[in-house]
Biopython code that builds the backbone (N, CA, C, O; Angstrom):
import numpy as np
from Bio.PDB.StructureBuilder import StructureBuilder

atoms = [
    (1, "SER", "N", (0.615, -1.237, 0.295)),
    (1, "SER", "CA", (-0.008, 0.183, -0.046)),
    (1, "SER", "C", (0.833, 1.690, 0.236)),
    (1, "SER", "O", (1.753, 1.911, 1.024)),
    (2, "SER", "N", (0.269, 2.444, -0.544)),
    (2, "SER", "CA", (0.935, 3.521, -0.735)),
    (2, "SER", "C", (0.961, 4.496, 0.741)),
    (2, "SER", "O", (0.052, 4.374, 1.563)),
    (3, "SER", "N", (1.873, 5.264, 0.910)),
    (3, "SER", "CA", (1.744, 6.028, 2.067)),
    (3, "SER", "C", (0.277, 6.888, 2.150)),
    (3, "SER", "O", (-0.359, 7.170, 3.166)),
    (4, "ASP", "N", (-0.024, 7.192, 0.809)),
    (4, "ASP", "CA", (-1.265, 8.166, 1.112)),
    (4, "ASP", "C", (-2.551, 6.920, 1.552)),
    (4, "ASP", "O", (-3.526, 7.248, 2.228)),
    (5, "GLU", "N", (-2.390, 5.819, 1.160)),
    (5, "GLU", "CA", (-3.334, 4.701, 1.472)),
    (5, "GLU", "C", (-3.124, 4.486, 3.272)),
    (5, "GLU", "O", (-4.083, 4.433, 4.042)),
    (6, "ASN", "N", (-2.027, 4.408, 3.597)),
    (6, "ASN", "CA", (-1.707, 4.366, 5.000)),
    (6, "ASN", "C", (-2.243, 5.437, 5.905)),
    (6, "ASN", "O", (-2.806, 5.267, 6.986)),
    (7, "ILE", "N", (-1.991, 6.519, 5.318)),
    (7, "ILE", "CA", (-2.656, 8.082, 6.257)),
    (7, "ILE", "C", (-4.246, 7.709, 6.014)),
    (7, "ILE", "O", (-5.083, 7.763, 6.915)),
    (8, "LEU", "N", (-4.449, 7.434, 5.047)),
    (8, "LEU", "CA", (-6.022, 7.307, 5.080)),
    (8, "LEU", "C", (-6.630, 6.220, 6.254)),
    (8, "LEU", "O", (-7.728, 6.274, 6.808)),
    (9, "ILE", "N", (-5.719, 5.379, 6.413)),
    (9, "ILE", "CA", (-6.167, 4.207, 7.235)),
    (9, "ILE", "C", (-5.863, 4.714, 8.668)),
    (9, "ILE", "O", (-6.595, 4.290, 9.561)),
    (10, "ILE", "N", (-4.641, 5.768, 9.063)),
    (10, "ILE", "CA", (-4.422, 6.284, 10.089)),
    (10, "ILE", "C", (-5.797, 7.162, 10.388)),
    (10, "ILE", "O", (-6.583, 6.907, 11.301)),
    (11, "LYS", "N", (-5.900, 8.005, 9.648)),
    (11, "LYS", "CA", (-7.229, 9.064, 9.711)),
    (11, "LYS", "C", (-8.503, 7.983, 10.379)),
    (11, "LYS", "O", (-9.174, 8.149, 11.397)),
    (12, "THR", "N", (-8.524, 7.063, 9.574)),
    (12, "THR", "CA", (-9.898, 6.402, 9.829)),
    (12, "THR", "C", (-9.790, 5.768, 11.543)),
    (12, "THR", "O", (-10.661, 5.914, 12.401)),
    (13, "PHE", "N", (-8.512, 5.073, 11.703)),
    (13, "PHE", "CA", (-8.288, 4.938, 13.407)),
    (13, "PHE", "C", (-8.573, 6.303, 13.886)),
    (13, "PHE", "O", (-9.704, 6.363, 14.368)),
    (14, "LEU", "N", (-7.987, 7.318, 13.913)),
    (14, "LEU", "CA", (-8.387, 8.462, 14.508)),
    (14, "LEU", "C", (-9.626, 8.904, 14.745)),
    (14, "LEU", "O", (-10.047, 9.237, 15.853)),
    (15, "TYR", "N", (-10.239, 8.918, 13.715)),
    (15, "TYR", "CA", (-11.688, 9.473, 13.571)),
    (15, "TYR", "C", (-12.503, 8.183, 14.550)),
    (15, "TYR", "O", (-13.226, 8.411, 15.520)),
    (16, "LYS", "N", (-12.292, 7.338, 14.207)),
    (16, "LYS", "CA", (-13.313, 6.315, 15.227)),
    (16, "LYS", "C", (-12.597, 6.169, 16.538)),
    (16, "LYS", "O", (-13.278, 5.522, 17.333)),
    (17, "LEU", "N", (-11.410, 6.573, 17.034)),
    (17, "LEU", "CA", (-11.056, 6.405, 18.186)),
    (17, "LEU", "C", (-11.394, 7.595, 18.966)),
    (17, "LEU", "O", (-11.489, 7.635, 20.193)),
    (18, "LYS", "N", (-11.586, 8.661, 18.060)),
    (18, "LYS", "CA", (-12.296, 9.795, 19.208)),
    (18, "LYS", "C", (-13.618, 10.246, 18.917)),
    (18, "LYS", "O", (-14.094, 11.336, 19.235)),
    (19, "ARG", "N", (-14.260, 9.181, 18.193)),
    (19, "ARG", "CA", (-15.498, 8.725, 18.466)),
    (19, "ARG", "C", (-15.773, 8.078, 19.577)),
    (19, "ARG", "O", (-16.501, 8.526, 20.463)),
    (20, "LEU", "N", (-15.230, 7.024, 19.597)),
    (20, "LEU", "CA", (-15.021, 6.024, 21.076)),
    (20, "LEU", "C", (-15.081, 7.330, 22.467)),
    (20, "LEU", "O", (-15.914, 7.632, 23.322)),
    (21, "LYS", "N", (-13.850, 7.768, 22.122)),
    (21, "LYS", "CA", (-13.663, 8.259, 23.448)),
    (21, "LYS", "C", (-14.876, 9.625, 23.906)),
    (21, "LYS", "O", (-15.313, 10.039, 24.980)),
    (22, "GLN", "N", (-15.047, 9.924, 22.737)),
    (22, "GLN", "CA", (-16.671, 10.845, 23.031)),
    (22, "GLN", "C", (-17.616, 10.160, 23.843)),
    (22, "GLN", "O", (-18.107, 10.486, 24.924)),
    (23, "LEU", "N", (-17.856, 8.725, 22.831)),
    (23, "LEU", "CA", (-19.118, 8.109, 23.751)),
    (23, "LEU", "C", (-18.827, 7.651, 24.829)),
    (23, "LEU", "O", (-19.768, 7.531, 25.614)),
    (24, "LYS", "N", (-17.536, 7.248, 25.271)),
    (24, "LYS", "CA", (-17.046, 6.923, 26.749)),
    (24, "LYS", "C", (-17.204, 7.878, 27.668)),
    (24, "LYS", "O", (-17.349, 7.479, 28.824)),
    (25, "LEU", "N", (-17.219, 9.353, 27.420)),
    (25, "LEU", "CA", (-17.345, 10.416, 28.025)),
    (25, "LEU", "C", (-18.815, 10.211, 28.219)),
    (25, "LEU", "O", (-19.178, 10.051, 29.385)),
    (26, "ASP", "N", (-19.467, 10.194, 27.542)),
    (26, "ASP", "CA", (-20.677, 10.669, 27.663)),
    (26, "ASP", "C", (-21.334, 9.365, 28.021)),
    (26, "ASP", "O", (-22.439, 9.660, 28.474)),
    (27, "PHE", "N", (-21.152, 7.901, 28.031)),
    (27, "PHE", "CA", (-21.509, 7.097, 28.638)),
    (27, "PHE", "C", (-21.374, 7.298, 30.535)),
    (27, "PHE", "O", (-22.224, 7.069, 31.395)),
    (28, "ASP", "N", (-20.047, 7.775, 30.661)),
    (28, "ASP", "CA", (-19.433, 7.942, 32.027)),
    (28, "ASP", "C", (-20.489, 9.009, 32.793)),
    (28, "ASP", "O", (-20.571, 9.114, 34.017)),
    (29, "ASN", "N", (-21.465, 9.957, 31.588)),
    (29, "ASN", "CA", (-21.762, 10.440, 32.310)),
    (29, "ASN", "C", (-23.372, 10.268, 32.669)),
    (29, "ASN", "O", (-23.950, 10.829, 33.600)),
    (30, "SER", "N", (-23.880, 9.476, 31.828)),
    (30, "SER", "CA", (-25.005, 8.940, 32.119)),
    (30, "SER", "C", (-25.536, 7.604, 32.463)),
    (30, "SER", "O", (-26.627, 7.240, 32.901)),
    (31, "ASP", "N", (-24.557, 7.040, 32.170)),
    (31, "ASP", "CA", (-24.754, 5.190, 32.456)),
    (31, "ASP", "C", (-25.809, 4.710, 31.756)),
    (31, "ASP", "O", (-26.178, 3.588, 32.102)),
    (32, "ASP", "N", (-26.393, 5.218, 30.887)),
    (32, "ASP", "CA", (-27.065, 4.525, 29.856)),
    (32, "ASP", "C", (-26.879, 4.580, 28.389)),
    (32, "ASP", "O", (-27.236, 5.460, 27.606)),
    (33, "LEU", "N", (-26.098, 3.199, 28.111)),
    (33, "LEU", "CA", (-25.608, 3.027, 26.898)),
    (33, "LEU", "C", (-26.375, 3.399, 25.317)),
    (33, "LEU", "O", (-25.958, 3.940, 24.292)),
    (34, "GLU", "N", (-27.732, 2.788, 25.741)),
    (34, "GLU", "CA", (-28.631, 2.663, 24.744)),
    (34, "GLU", "C", (-28.679, 4.651, 24.472)),
    (34, "GLU", "O", (-28.294, 5.310, 23.506)),
    (35, "LYS", "N", (-29.194, 5.005, 25.528)),
    (35, "LYS", "CA", (-29.284, 6.457, 25.186)),
    (35, "LYS", "C", (-28.078, 6.907, 24.728)),
    (35, "LYS", "O", (-28.135, 7.671, 23.764)),
    (36, "THR", "N", (-26.620, 6.538, 25.321)),
    (36, "THR", "CA", (-25.911, 7.449, 24.821)),
    (36, "THR", "C", (-25.321, 7.128, 23.499)),
    (36, "THR", "O", (-24.579, 7.969, 22.993)),
    (37, "ILE", "N", (-25.525, 6.168, 22.962)),
    (37, "ILE", "CA", (-25.003, 5.493, 21.418)),
    (37, "ILE", "C", (-26.059, 5.900, 20.629)),
    (37, "ILE", "O", (-25.614, 6.425, 19.608)),
    (38, "ASN", "N", (-27.691, 5.881, 20.666)),
    (38, "ASN", "CA", (-28.548, 6.622, 19.853)),
    (38, "ASN", "C", (-28.497, 8.323, 19.559)),
    (38, "ASN", "O", (-28.569, 8.946, 18.499)),
    (39, "SER", "N", (-28.364, 8.717, 20.774)),
    (39, "SER", "CA", (-28.139, 10.415, 20.829)),
    (39, "SER", "C", (-27.035, 11.078, 19.829)),
    (39, "SER", "O", (-27.140, 12.270, 19.543)),
    (40, "PHE", "N", (-26.022, 10.319, 19.326)),
    (40, "PHE", "CA", (-24.529, 10.839, 19.203)),
    (40, "PHE", "C", (-24.939, 11.230, 18.059)),
    (40, "PHE", "O", (-25.761, 10.663, 17.339)),
    (41, "LYS", "N", (-24.273, 12.383, 17.831)),
    (41, "LYS", "CA", (-24.094, 13.227, 16.237)),
    (41, "LYS", "C", (-22.940, 12.703, 15.788)),
    (41, "LYS", "O", (-22.274, 12.122, 16.644)),
    (42, "PRO", "N", (-22.501, 12.740, 14.674)),
    (42, "PRO", "CA", (-23.658, 12.442, 13.994)),
    (42, "PRO", "C", (-23.941, 10.810, 14.090)),
    (42, "PRO", "O", (-23.083, 10.005, 14.453)),
    (43, "PRO", "N", (-25.380, 10.441, 13.677)),
    (43, "PRO", "CA", (-25.979, 9.227, 14.092)),
    (43, "PRO", "C", (-24.869, 7.864, 13.513)),
    (43, "PRO", "O", (-24.290, 7.748, 12.433)),
    (44, "ILE", "N", (-24.882, 6.944, 14.741)),
    (44, "ILE", "CA", (-23.939, 5.799, 14.437)),
    (44, "ILE", "C", (-24.608, 4.389, 13.318)),
    (44, "ILE", "O", (-25.698, 3.829, 13.430)),
    (45, "PHE", "N", (-23.696, 4.169, 12.458)),
    (45, "PHE", "CA", (-24.516, 3.079, 11.674)),
    (45, "PHE", "C", (-25.114, 2.146, 12.453)),
    (45, "PHE", "O", (-24.620, 2.167, 13.580)),
    (46, "TRP", "N", (-26.007, 1.301, 12.325)),
    (46, "TRP", "CA", (-26.898, 0.239, 13.220)),
    (46, "TRP", "C", (-25.552, -0.839, 13.229)),
    (46, "TRP", "O", (-25.047, -1.178, 14.299)),
    (47, "LYS", "N", (-25.194, -1.182, 12.316)),
    (47, "LYS", "CA", (-24.240, -2.349, 12.073)),
    (47, "LYS", "C", (-23.005, -1.899, 13.042)),
    (47, "LYS", "O", (-22.579, -2.800, 13.764)),
    (48, "ASP", "N", (-22.364, -0.606, 13.156)),
    (48, "ASP", "CA", (-21.326, -0.386, 14.123)),
    (48, "ASP", "C", (-22.107, -0.341, 16.041)),
    (48, "ASP", "O", (-21.336, -0.266, 16.998)),
    (49, "LYS", "N", (-23.263, -0.386, 16.192)),
    (49, "LYS", "CA", (-23.381, -0.228, 17.236)),
    (49, "LYS", "C", (-23.091, -1.337, 18.075)),
    (49, "LYS", "O", (-22.746, -1.105, 19.234)),
    (50, "ILE", "N", (-23.185, -2.615, 17.632)),
    (50, "ILE", "CA", (-23.278, -3.707, 18.563)),
    (50, "ILE", "C", (-21.489, -3.579, 18.486)),
    (50, "ILE", "O", (-21.098, -4.035, 19.560)),
    (51, "VAL", "N", (-20.846, -3.346, 18.039)),
    (51, "VAL", "CA", (-18.998, -3.346, 18.192)),
    (51, "VAL", "C", (-18.840, -2.023, 19.369)),
    (51, "VAL", "O", (-18.277, -2.213, 20.448)),
    (52, "LEU", "N", (-19.397, -0.748, 18.993)),
    (52, "LEU", "CA", (-19.392, 0.023, 19.910)),
    (52, "LEU", "C", (-19.350, -0.078, 21.255)),
    (52, "LEU", "O", (-18.498, 0.301, 22.059)),
    (53, "LYS", "N", (-20.902, -0.921, 21.471)),
    (53, "LYS", "CA", (-21.074, -1.422, 22.756)),
    (53, "LYS", "C", (-19.868, -1.850, 23.563)),
    (53, "LYS", "O", (-19.456, -1.447, 24.651)),
    (54, "GLU", "N", (-19.320, -2.970, 22.564)),
    (54, "GLU", "CA", (-18.422, -3.889, 23.138)),
    (54, "GLU", "C", (-17.288, -3.062, 23.508)),
    (54, "GLU", "O", (-16.729, -3.406, 24.550)),
    (55, "GLN", "N", (-16.779, -1.975, 22.855)),
    (55, "GLN", "CA", (-15.973, -1.192, 22.898)),
    (55, "GLN", "C", (-15.875, -0.538, 24.072)),
    (55, "GLN", "O", (-15.021, -0.743, 24.935)),
    (56, "ILE", "N", (-17.090, 0.554, 24.115)),
    (56, "ILE", "CA", (-17.295, 0.948, 25.229)),
    (56, "ILE", "C", (-17.328, 0.366, 26.800)),
    (56, "ILE", "O", (-17.396, 1.207, 27.697)),
    (57, "LYS", "N", (-17.283, -0.982, 27.133)),
    (57, "LYS", "CA", (-17.409, -1.702, 27.849)),
    (57, "LYS", "C", (-16.017, -1.925, 28.324)),
    (57, "LYS", "O", (-15.543, -1.868, 29.458)),
    (58, "ILE", "N", (-15.420, -2.226, 27.036)),
    (58, "ILE", "CA", (-14.008, -3.109, 27.332)),
    (58, "ILE", "C", (-13.055, -1.777, 27.838)),
    (58, "ILE", "O", (-12.537, -1.762, 28.954)),
    (59, "TRP", "N", (-12.923, -0.815, 26.986)),
    (59, "TRP", "CA", (-12.188, 0.089, 27.027)),
    (59, "TRP", "C", (-12.269, 1.447, 28.072)),
    (59, "TRP", "O", (-13.205, 2.222, 28.264)),
    (60, "ASN", "N", (-11.048, 1.413, 28.598)),
    (60, "ASN", "CA", (-11.210, 2.785, 29.571)),
    (60, "ASN", "C", (-10.675, 4.237, 28.888)),
    (60, "ASN", "O", (-9.866, 4.234, 27.960)),
    (61, "LEU", "N", (-11.112, 5.211, 29.342)),
    (61, "LEU", "CA", (-10.536, 6.623, 29.013)),
    (61, "LEU", "C", (-9.456, 7.036, 28.656)),
    (61, "LEU", "O", (-9.281, 7.731, 27.655)),
    (62, "ILE", "N", (-8.393, 6.574, 29.607)),
    (62, "ILE", "CA", (-6.936, 6.189, 29.582)),
    (62, "ILE", "C", (-6.258, 5.639, 28.285)),
    (62, "ILE", "O", (-5.356, 6.145, 27.618)),
    (63, "ASP", "N", (-7.003, 4.353, 28.091)),
    (63, "ASP", "CA", (-6.040, 3.736, 27.261)),
    (63, "ASP", "C", (-6.634, 4.362, 25.514)),
    (63, "ASP", "O", (-6.097, 4.217, 24.416)),
    (64, "ILE", "N", (-7.742, 4.964, 25.845)),
    (64, "ILE", "CA", (-8.049, 5.063, 24.415)),
    (64, "ILE", "C", (-7.612, 6.406, 24.300)),
    (64, "ILE", "O", (-7.451, 6.640, 23.103)),
    (65, "GLN", "N", (-7.301, 7.570, 25.119)),
    (65, "GLN", "CA", (-6.440, 8.420, 25.111)),
    (65, "GLN", "C", (-5.122, 8.268, 24.567)),
    (65, "GLN", "O", (-4.592, 9.037, 23.765)),
    (66, "GLU", "N", (-4.492, 6.934, 25.191)),
    (66, "GLU", "CA", (-3.084, 6.818, 24.836)),
    (66, "GLU", "C", (-2.971, 6.112, 23.445)),
    (66, "GLU", "O", (-1.921, 6.139, 22.803)),
    (67, "LEU", "N", (-4.044, 5.511, 23.032)),
    (67, "LEU", "CA", (-3.616, 4.970, 21.396)),
    (67, "LEU", "C", (-3.851, 6.193, 20.462)),
    (67, "LEU", "O", (-3.170, 6.376, 19.453)),
    (68, "ILE", "N", (-4.983, 7.119, 20.908)),
    (68, "ILE", "CA", (-5.000, 8.219, 19.914)),
    (68, "ILE", "C", (-3.395, 8.712, 20.337)),
    (68, "ILE", "O", (-2.541, 8.528, 19.470)),
    (69, "LYS", "N", (-3.141, 9.078, 21.109)),
    (69, "LYS", "CA", (-1.383, 9.726, 21.051)),
    (69, "LYS", "C", (-0.660, 9.100, 20.338)),
    (69, "LYS", "O", (0.252, 9.769, 19.852)),
    (70, "ASN", "N", (-0.706, 7.553, 19.935)),
    (70, "ASN", "CA", (0.243, 6.814, 19.396)),
    (70, "ASN", "C", (-0.344, 6.641, 17.627)),
    (70, "ASN", "O", (0.569, 6.433, 16.828)),
    (71, "VAL", "N", (-1.351, 6.696, 17.211)),
    (71, "VAL", "CA", (-1.783, 6.650, 16.345)),
    (71, "VAL", "C", (-1.414, 8.065, 15.816)),
    (71, "VAL", "O", (-0.975, 8.150, 14.669)),
    (72, "ASN", "N", (-1.575, 9.254, 16.626)),
    (72, "ASN", "CA", (-0.759, 10.457, 16.034)),
    (72, "ASN", "C", (0.405, 10.223, 15.804)),
    (72, "ASN", "O", (0.817, 10.118, 14.649)),
    (73, "GLU", "N", (1.140, 10.100, 16.815)),
    (73, "GLU", "CA", (2.813, 9.730, 16.397)),
    (73, "GLU", "C", (2.805, 8.981, 15.387)),
    (73, "GLU", "O", (3.514, 9.554, 14.559)),
    (74, "THR", "N", (2.377, 7.924, 14.909)),
    (74, "THR", "CA", (2.586, 7.166, 13.949)),
    (74, "THR", "C", (2.081, 7.638, 12.507)),
    (74, "THR", "O", (2.520, 7.135, 11.473)),
    (75, "GLU", "N", (1.122, 8.645, 12.533)),
    (75, "GLU", "CA", (0.784, 9.563, 11.367)),
    (75, "GLU", "C", (1.987, 10.303, 11.029)),
    (75, "GLU", "O", (2.491, 10.401, 9.910)),
    (76, "PHE", "N", (2.520, 10.975, 12.464)),
    (76, "PHE", "CA", (3.671, 12.166, 11.643)),
    (76, "PHE", "C", (4.586, 11.329, 11.286)),
    (76, "PHE", "O", (5.123, 11.598, 10.211)),
    (77, "LEU", "N", (5.086, 10.044, 12.037)),
    (77, "LEU", "CA", (6.000, 9.244, 11.176)),
    (77, "LEU", "C", (6.112, 8.418, 9.881)),
    (77, "LEU", "O", (7.081, 7.941, 9.290)),
    (78, "ILE", "N", (4.823, 8.413, 9.651)),
    (78, "ILE", "CA", (4.277, 8.305, 8.036)),
    (78, "ILE", "C", (4.350, 9.417, 6.934)),
    (78, "ILE", "O", (4.696, 9.309, 5.758)),
    (79, "LYS", "N", (4.032, 10.253, 7.467)),
    (79, "LYS", "CA", (4.616, 11.568, 6.856)),
    (79, "LYS", "C", (5.742, 12.151, 6.878)),
    (79, "LYS", "O", (5.953, 13.022, 6.033)),
    (80, "LYS", "N", (6.650, 11.854, 7.751)),
    (80, "LYS", "CA", (8.069, 12.133, 7.570)),
    (80, "LYS", "C", (8.843, 11.025, 6.983)),
    (80, "LYS", "O", (9.967, 11.267, 6.543)),
    (81, "ASN", "N", (8.285, 9.661, 6.924)),
    (81, "ASN", "CA", (8.995, 8.847, 6.247)),
    (81, "ASN", "C", (8.021, 7.949, 5.205)),
    (81, "ASN", "O", (7.564, 6.855, 5.539)),
    (82, "PRO", "N", (7.811, 8.470, 4.106)),
    (82, "PRO", "CA", (6.766, 7.714, 3.312)),
    (82, "PRO", "C", (7.234, 6.564, 2.853)),
    (82, "PRO", "O", (6.493, 5.598, 2.672)),
    (83, "GLN", "N", (8.409, 6.546, 2.636)),
    (83, "GLN", "CA", (8.832, 5.142, 2.134)),
    (83, "GLN", "C", (8.901, 4.061, 2.881)),
    (83, "GLN", "O", (9.041, 3.017, 2.245)),
    (84, "ILE", "N", (8.844, 3.972, 4.083)),
    (84, "ILE", "CA", (8.791, 2.837, 5.126)),
    (84, "ILE", "C", (7.010, 2.919, 6.021)),
    (84, "ILE", "O", (6.642, 2.272, 7.001)),
    (85, "SER", "N", (6.329, 3.834, 5.307)),
    (85, "SER", "CA", (4.564, 4.088, 5.484)),
    (85, "SER", "C", (3.996, 2.431, 6.353)),
    (85, "SER", "O", (3.586, 2.171, 7.484)),
    (86, "SER", "N", (4.239, 1.681, 5.198)),
    (86, "SER", "CA", (3.634, 0.442, 5.652)),
    (86, "SER", "C", (4.337, -0.461, 6.599)),
    (86, "SER", "O", (3.864, -1.200, 7.462)),
    (87, "GLN", "N", (5.591, -0.237, 6.246)),
    (87, "GLN", "CA", (6.324, -0.791, 7.717)),
    (87, "GLN", "C", (5.829, -0.292, 9.414)),
    (87, "GLN", "O", (5.704, -0.925, 10.463)),
    (88, "LEU", "N", (5.654, 1.040, 9.064)),
    (88, "LEU", "CA", (5.175, 1.915, 10.303)),
    (88, "LEU", "C", (4.066, 1.720, 10.850)),
    (88, "LEU", "O", (3.883, 1.807, 12.064)),
    (89, "LEU", "N", (2.899, 1.333, 9.718)),
    (89, "LEU", "CA", (1.250, 1.132, 10.043)),
    (89, "LEU", "C", (1.435, -0.032, 10.893)),
    (89, "LEU", "O", (1.105, -0.088, 12.078)),
    (90, "ASN", "N", (2.040, -1.056, 10.144)),
    (90, "ASN", "CA", (2.278, -2.360, 10.750)),
    (90, "ASN", "C", (2.813, -2.646, 12.030)),
    (90, "ASN", "O", (2.555, -3.607, 12.754)),
    (91, "ASN", "N", (3.478, -1.835, 12.199)),
    (91, "ASN", "CA", (4.382, -2.063, 13.653)),
    (91, "ASN", "C", (3.463, -1.420, 14.480)),
    (91, "ASN", "O", (3.130, -2.169, 15.399)),
    (92, "MET", "N", (2.893, -0.276, 14.524)),
    (92, "MET", "CA", (1.849, 0.209, 15.526)),
    (92, "MET", "C", (0.804, -0.782, 15.565)),
    (92, "MET", "O", (0.606, -1.295, 16.666)),
    (93, "ILE", "N", (0.027, -1.195, 14.503)),
    (93, "ILE", "CA", (-1.152, -2.519, 14.806)),
    (93, "ILE", "C", (-0.619, -3.574, 15.659)),
    (93, "ILE", "O", (-1.252, -4.047, 16.603)),
    (94, "LEU", "N", (0.679, -3.973, 15.279)),
    (94, "LEU", "CA", (1.317, -5.300, 15.870)),
    (94, "LEU", "C", (1.291, -4.611, 17.421)),
    (94, "LEU", "O", (0.476, -5.069, 18.222)),
    (95, "GLU", "N", (2.005, -3.732, 17.753)),
    (95, "GLU", "CA", (2.520, -3.254, 18.950)),
    (95, "GLU", "C", (1.131, -3.204, 20.026)),
    (95, "GLU", "O", (1.119, -3.515, 21.217)),
    (96, "GLN", "N", (-0.047, -2.691, 19.154)),
    (96, "GLN", "CA", (-1.178, -2.533, 20.132)),
    (96, "GLN", "C", (-1.691, -4.018, 20.264)),
    (96, "GLN", "O", (-1.776, -4.406, 21.429)),
    (97, "ILE", "N", (-2.010, -4.821, 19.394)),
    (97, "ILE", "CA", (-2.311, -6.340, 19.486)),
    (97, "ILE", "C", (-1.420, -6.785, 21.098)),
    (97, "ILE", "O", (-1.897, -7.216, 22.147)),
    (98, "ASN", "N", (-0.165, -6.505, 20.776)),
    (98, "ASN", "CA", (0.598, -7.222, 21.800)),
    (98, "ASN", "C", (0.206, -6.137, 23.420)),
    (98, "ASN", "O", (0.355, -6.684, 24.513)),
    (99, "THR", "N", (-0.118, -5.128, 23.374)),
    (99, "THR", "CA", (-0.283, -4.685, 24.616)),
    (99, "THR", "C", (-1.685, -5.111, 25.006)),
    (99, "THR", "O", (-1.826, -5.203, 26.226)),
    (100, "GLN", "N", (-2.671, -5.371, 24.338)),
    (100, "GLN", "CA", (-3.959, -5.627, 24.467)),
    (100, "GLN", "C", (-4.244, -7.345, 24.666)),
    (100, "GLN", "O", (-5.270, -8.023, 24.714)),
    (101, "THR", "N", (-2.953, -7.616, 24.742)),
    (101, "THR", "CA", (-3.514, -9.400, 25.000)),
    (101, "THR", "C", (-2.420, -9.731, 26.169)),
    (101, "THR", "O", (-2.389, -10.847, 26.688)),
]
sb = StructureBuilder()
sb.init_structure("model")
sb.init_model(0)
sb.init_chain("A")
sb.init_seg("    ")
for serial, (resi, resn, name, xyz) in enumerate(atoms, 1):
    if name == "N":
        sb.init_residue(resn, " ", resi, " ")
    sb.init_atom(name, np.array(xyz, "f"), 0.0, 1.0, " ", f" {name:<3s}", serial, name[0])
structure = sb.get_structure()
């Protein structure tokens, strides 16, 4: 994959992580998961709701923020070193898998 494709993947990760962070904050304030997800703007696609419910239950806010930081750092490295962008992206994903297991 090209550097541009890898940046697109990173941007998608960031978007989803920031959405998860906001949902987690909203859920922590309301304690009603269904209401939190259904009232979120922009609306969440129905197929994503099941996955998001599980993610909200599993992830804590500190871990989400740390992952956002790591993804941002990876984006910077990809932009700085486009010739090894695939390797950088793969390394970031593998590191996250290793820390979660």
